[in-house]
C-alpha positions in Angstrom: -93.3 -93.0 0.0 -97.0 -93.8 -1.3 -98.0 -97.2 -1.1 -95.1 -98.8 0.6 -93.2 -97.4 -2.0 -90.4 -95.3 -2.5 -91.3 -92.3 -5.0 -88.3 -90.6 -7.2 -88.4 -87.8 -9.7 -85.8 -88.4 -12.4 -85.2 -87.1 -15.7 -84.0 -89.4 -18.6 -81.2 -89.1 -20.8 -81.7 -91.2 -23.6 -79.2 -92.1 -26.5 -76.4 -91.7 -24.1 -72.8 -92.6 -24.8 -72.4 -93.9 -21.3 -75.6 -95.4 -19.0 -75.7 -94.8 -15.1 -77.4 -92.8 -12.7 -76.1 -89.3 -11.3 -77.2 -86.3 -9.5 -77.7 -83.3 -11.5 -76.3 -79.7 -9.5 -79.7 -79.1 -8.5 -79.9 -82.1 -6.5 -81.9 -83.8 -8.7 -81.2 -87.5 -10.7 -80.1 -88.3 -13.9 -80.7 -91.0 -15.6 -78.7 -91.8 -18.8 -79.5 -94.8 -21.5 -78.1 -96.0 -24.7 -81.3 -96.8 -25.7 -83.5 -94.8 -27.9 -87.0 -93.6 -26.8 -89.0 -95.7 -29.2 -91.4 -98.2 -28.7 -90.5 -98.1 -24.8 -86.8 -99.1 -25.0 -85.7 -95.9 -23.2 -88.3 -97.1 -20.5 -87.3 -100.6 -20.0 -83.5 -100.0 -20.0 -84.2 -97.0 -17.5 -85.9 -100.0 -15.3 -82.8 -102.0 -15.4 -80.4 -99.3 -14.7 -82.5 -98.0 -12.2 -83.0 -101.3 -10.1 -79.2 -102.0 -11.0 -77.7 -98.7 -9.0 -80.3 -99.2 -6.5 -80.1 -103.0 -5.6 -83.6 -103.7 -6.2 -85.2 -106.2 -9.1 -86.5 -105.2 -12.3 -90.3 -106.0 -11.1 -89.7 -103.4 -7.9 -89.3 -100.5 -10.8 -92.0 -99.1 -12.4 -93.0 -95.6 -14.4 -95.7 -94.8 -12.4 -95.9 -90.9 -14.5 -94.8 -89.6 -17.8 -94.1 -92.8 -19.5 -93.6 -90.3 -22.9 -91.8 -87.8 -21.2 -88.0 -87.2 -20.5 -89.3 -86.3 -16.5 -90.7 -89.3 -15.0 -92.0 -90.2 -11.4 -90.7 -93.7 -10.4 -92.2 -96.1 -7.9 -89.8 -98.5 -5.9 -91.0 -101.5 -4.0 -89.0 -103.6 -1.6 -86.7 -100.1 -0.6 -86.3 -98.7 2.7 -86.7 -95.1 2.8 -83.5 -94.0 4.7 -81.8 -96.8 2.4 -83.1 -94.8 -0.6 -82.2 -91.9 0.7 -78.5 -93.1 1.6 -78.5 -94.3 -2.0 -79.4 -91.6 -3.9 -77.0 -89.0 -1.6 -73.9 -91.3 -2.4 -74.4 -91.1 -6.4 -71.9 -89.2 -8.2 -72.2 -85.6 -9.5 -73.1 -84.7 -13.5 
């Protein structure tokens, strides 16, 4: 937790047939979005999908690092670290 925000490292899969957040075999988070990686569309959809999965507002989710990469660091405010851990641990596997 940095600056009151929970930090998550995610891998984004743009142009996916099905949207959602899953855990990879190595425990990392994979976010699938239907949007293409063009003009920030995939990042915008990533924020929406993550906000829904974590139960926070879209404004509480920010891409901190990796805006043009598939590997991103995300900051989530308004989420307790223990709650974040429980939500992430409860995600289905890929």
